[in-house]
Phi, psi and omega in degrees: 000147184285139179285134186274145183278327194242133174277168177301329175287327182291320188299305188296322170304302177311316179300317188278327174299319178293326178298322183289338166085009178296321182233158176290165174290331179290317173294324181288325176292325178300309180301315179281356180061042175237172183270144170301330185287328172297319186299313188289326171297320177298320180300313186292327184273326189256321179056237182260037178285150174272176179302315179295324176296316182290328174290315176297325176295320178291316177300322179293325177295317176297316180301317179291325176299318185293318176298318180299316178301313180305311175302318179294327176291319184287334186287324185267358176079027182264133178285109188287348172281334184260345184284122178264347179094354184258000000 
């Protein structure tokens, strides 16, 4: 999995700063060294979430990905204990 450059705390802080409206999104993104497209993706995904809610969402997404993979393996008759992925 790709290493994330920004933690949940940093993302939520950036979203809250933008919500205050003291600076434009472009200025905030420039200071944080992130892309405005990333900002709007985070905003669509997190919205008004707190740090704990964002962590929980990320945890649920990982669990969902794991379960979908397991269901896919069962659907094709792959034994998940003997499957190496190669």
